[in-house]
N, C-alpha and C positions, 0 to 999 in steps of 0.2 A: 278451533278448527282441527289442529293438529291430532287432538285425541279422537274426535269423530272420525277423521279419516283412518287412524289406526284401528279403530273398531271395525269400520265396515270392510276395510282391507283384509281383515282376518275373519269375516263372517261368510260362511258358504253361501251360494245363492239359494239352493234348494233347503231352506231351513224351516218352511212352514209357518214363519211369524211375519207379521206386519210391523213396521218400525214408524213411530211418529218422532221426528227431530226437532226439538224445539231450542232455540237459541235466544239470547238478549240480543235483538237486532235493532239497529238503528232505523227509525220508522220512515226515514226521509231517504233511505237509499234502497234501490232495486236488489232483491235478494238473487245472488249468485250461487247460493250454496246447493240448489239441486243439480245444476250444471257441473259443479266440483265434485260432488260425490257420484255423480253416473260415470265420471272417469275412473274412480276408485272401485266400484262395485258393479257387479253385472246383474244386480236386482234393478227392477224398474224403479226409477227415482224421479219424483214430481214434486211441484208444490202443491200442498194441500188446497182442495177446492171445497167449498161449503156444501154439505149434503153427500160427499163421495162414500161410498161402501168400501171399508177396508178389505184389501185382497192379500193372500199370503204372499211372502217373498217380494214384497213391495217396500219402498221407503217413501214416506210423506213428509215434506218440510214445512214447518209453518211459515206464512207469509209475513213481510214486515207489517208492522202496525197492526197486528191481529191477535186476539186471544182464540185459543183452540181447544175443543172439548169433545169427548165421544158420548154419542147417544144412540144405544141399539146399533151399534157396530158401524155408525156413519160418523164421520167427521162434522162438526158444527164450528162456524168461525164468527166472533164477534169483534166489533170496533171496542178496543178497551175504553174503560171510562176513568180508569186511574190516570194520574200524570205519570209521565215515563219513569221518574225516579221510584215510584211505588208498585209498578208492575210486577206482578209474580206469575208468569205464565207457566211455568213449570208446576206450582202448586196447582193452580187451575185445573190444568190438564190432569195431573197425577189423581185429584180427587174424583174428576169425572170418570177417568179410567177404573178407579177403585168402585165407584157406584156400578159402573156398566158390566165390568167383567168379575168383580169380586175376586174369588180365590184364582182366578185365571190371569189376573193383572200382575204386570211385571215392569218395575220402575228401574231405570238405570241413570246414575248420575255420574258424569264424568268431570274433568277439569273445569273450574269456573270460579268466579267471585261471588261473595254473597252468600245467602242462605236459602235462596228460592229452591224448593223442592222439598225442604225438610217437613213442612206440614203436609204435602201431598204423600211422601214417604209414609207418615204415619198413618194415613188414610188407607194406603195400600196395605200395610201390616194388618190394620185393624180388620181388614176384609180378607185376611189370610192369603194375601198375595205376597210376591217376592221383591225384594230390593236389593240391587247390585250396585257397588260403588267402586270406582277407581281408586287405587291406593293412593291417598293423599301424598305419600312420598315421592310417586312417580308423576304427579299431576303438576303442571305449570302454575295453575291457580288452584291451592289446595282449600279455599274457602268452602265451595259448595260440598265437596265430598265429605269433609271434616264436620260440616253443619249437620248433615245427614246422619253420619256416625253417631254424632253426639244426640241426636233426636230420638233415633230407633235402634232396635237391634238389627243390625244389616245382615242379611243372609250370606253375600259373597263380597269380600274386599280383596281386590287383585289389580295388578297392572292392566291397563287398557288392552294391551294385546291378548290378555289371557281371558277377558272377559267373555269373548263370543264362544269359546269351547266349553267354558264353565255354564253358560248360559243354555247352549245347546243339551249339554249333560243333564241339567236340571229338567228342561221340558220333557227330553225323552224318558227320563225316570219318573215323572210324575204320572201316577194312575189317574184313571177317571172315577172320582169319588161321588157316589149317588148322594143326593141331597137327603134322601130318606135310607140313611146309612144303618145296616143292621151288623151288629158286631157279634160274632161267635163267642163261644164260651173260652177258647184258647186266647183269642185276642183280648177278651176281657180279663183274663187271668194276667196276661202280660200288661195291660194297662194297670192293673190294681198294683203289680209289682214296681211299676214306674211311679205311681202314687206314693207307694212306700218310701222310694228313693227320695222323692220330692219332700216328704214329711221329715225325713231323716236329716237332709240338707237344710231345709228352711224353718222347720218347725211347725209347718202349715199343712192342713189336712185338705188335699182337693178331691175327696171321695164325694163331696156334694155338688161338685161341678157336674154339669152336662157330660156323659161319657163321650157323646159325638164331638161337643167342643175340644175336649182333652185329645181325643183320637186326631182330629184334625190338625192341631198344633204339633203332634207328635209326627204325624205324616210329613208336615212341613220339615222339621228337624230330620227326618230320614232322608227326604228329598236332598237336602244341603249336603248330606254325608255319603249319600247314594247307598244307604243300608237297606237290603232287600226285605227284611221281616221284623216283626216288633220282637221276637226272641232276640235276635242279634242286637237290636237297639237297646233293650234291656242291659245286655252284656256290655255295649258301648258305654252306656250311662254308668254302670258299675266301675269300669276302669277309667272314665273320663269325668270326674266329679265336677269340671267346670261346664260340661254339657248340662248337667242337672241344673245348674245355675242359670243358665240360658234359657232352658225350657221354662223354669220358674218364671222368668222375665216375660217370656213369650205368652205366658197363660195370664199375665197382669198387664197387657197392653191397655193404657187408659184411653178411653174415648171421652176426651175432655177439649174444651177450649173456652175462651171467654164468651160469655153470654151466648152459650149454645142454645138452641130454640128460642130466638129472639121474643117470640110472642109470649113465652112463659115469663120472660123477664119483664116485659112491658105490662102484664097483668100483675105482677108482683109490686111493681113501682105504682102504678095507677090505682090499684084497688086493695089488693091483699094486705100488703104492708101498712098503708095508711089507715084502712079499717081496724087493723090489729092496734097501731099505735093509739088511735082515737080512744080505744076502750081501756088503755092503760094509764096510770097515774104519771103525773110528771115525775121525772127522775128515775124511772125505771130502767133497769139495765136488762135487755133482751138477751135471751140465750138461744143460739142456733146451733144444730149440729148436721155436719155434712159428711156423711159415712163415705167411704170410696171416693174420697176427695181427688185421688191422683197426685197431679203435681201442683194443685192448688187453684186453678184457673176458676172453678166454680165458687170456691169460698170467697176468693177476692172480688168475684162478680158482685156477690151477696153484699159484700162490704162496701162496694162503690154504689150499688143501688140505694142502700140505707144512708149513706153520707148525702146522696143527692135528695132523698126524700127529707131528710132533716133540714137541709139547706133551704129547700123551697117550700115546705110545708109547716115545719115545726121549728123554726129557728127561734122561737122564745121558749122552748122546752128543753129540758136536759135529759134527753133519751141517749143511751149508749148502747152498743151491740158487742156481744161476746159470742165469737163464733168458735165451736170445736170442731176442727176438720181432722179426720182420721182416714187411714189407709193401711192395708197389710204390707206394702212395698216401703220398706225404710228408706230406699234411695229417693223415691218419688217425694216422701215426706220432707226428707233433707232439701232437695231443690224447692219444694213449696215454701219452707221456712225462708229460704233466702230471697224469694219473691223477684228473682232476676228472669227476665225473658227476652227471647230474641225478637227481632223486627216482625218475624213472621208469625210469631206466636200471639202478637197484638194487632194483626191485620184486621180483625173484626171489630176493634175498637175504634170508637171516632176520635178525631183530632182533638175535640174538646175534652175529652175523658182522658186522653194520653196527656194533655197538658196540666189538668186537674190533679190527677191521681198518680201518675209516673214522672220519673226522672230519667232522662236520656244519659246514657252511659255508653260512649263509643259506638253509637248505632243500634245499641240494645236498650232495654227498658227495665227499670226496677220500680217496683211497687212502693209508694211513699211510706215512711214509716208510720204515719197516722192510720193507714190501713192495716198496715203488718201488725200493729199493737192490737187490732180488733180480732185477730185469728190466732188460736192456739192449735198448732199441728203436732199430731201424736200417731204412732204406729199402734194400730188395734186391728184385731181380727173379729169382724162382726160376728161372726158364727159361734164364737166362744167366750169372747171378752164382754164384761158388763156395759150396759149401755149408759149414756148420759142421761140424767133425769132433770127435773124442773126445768123444761125447755118451753120455749114459745114457738119453735118451728124446726122440722125436720126436713132435710132435702137430700133423698135417697134416689139416685137416678142411674140407670145402666148398670144394675147390679144383678137384679133378681132373674134377668133373662138368661144368665150364664148358669145358672143353677138347676139342680134338679127339682121337680116338683115339691117332693117333701120338704127340702130345705126352704123352697119358696114359701112354703105355707107356715113353716117355723119362724122364718124372718119376718113374714107379714104379720103374724101374731105377736112378735116380739116387737116390732115398731108399732103397733096399733097400742100395745100396753103403754109405750112411751108416750104416745100420743094422748092417751086417755090421762096419764099422770100429768101432762101439761096443762090439763084443766084445773087441777087442784093446787 
């Protein structure tokens, strides 16, 4: 409560924004936070109502025993279905915020315990939004701020009293970016210079990335540093190599979690993999490749599905699985190898699977060694490094959409050849 009060005490009334305040509340108690905040801020403060349209310069507080989401600019309230200890109301809201407002979404994490907000912050960043976090060293409870910092590249880290002014500075500096963005020759030249700096720093060539994608990521970094032109940002990158590293990470934000798109995994489990195994002789080692694996969730999901199929349908046969999981991001690969995930990372996994395939360690979860042995993680740039061959399966998702059409065609042809080789 102290951090929330300090934040709104330093937030001017006419800021043009709507604020949704989410706390982990006791579901049995009447919420008093709207009245308390109203004494601190001159903005209109009220408890959120289902279906209310957001208005600028207003504060909406989550009611006790509710989940809250944003849909087409209106708040929607739900009765939580999770038990109290497993509720993640901030993640739920941040995800809906990212879906609804995309690059205009802003998530702010203040003092608090646990890791709620980390997954939602990732969703905001994936949609080009902004994440601000109270400096953990100034927070009474550093768990939530630190968890978000560990999960994503946070845009602003500052004491809570300084966050309002930094937030206002960012919002004032953000230009309106047209969805059908046209980049002139001067801007294109400066983008090319930034791509050169990225290649010199990381060894990876981003010239095959969609220019609009790169431009939007660069614009985000300009907003953070309040740099007015691309030319000045080029100079800033030249003088600050650390900024080039941050931009590199911004371009590699992984859109991944366990069992993403559940219907796909259900089809793999019920039909695709069983049909494949029925055609193979006993004792076969299946080989699968997961390019752009990020932090490993998809590769491990495949290992879990395979293990369940073997146990339920092929227990008397000796099939094994070898997964090659690769990514351009060495830090993501290192995390994937450890197979260690926070409680929020595994929220989409059933209790039965958690008990069967994970070991709980201090409230977090580690993939069991039997699954880790199935997966070989390696750093690989799919656009220039040689592919894996003699495969039974390739899972390449959420990569091609970020690439220019020419590279899309090249990689599609490249993967098609790999698939043809799988037949022989």
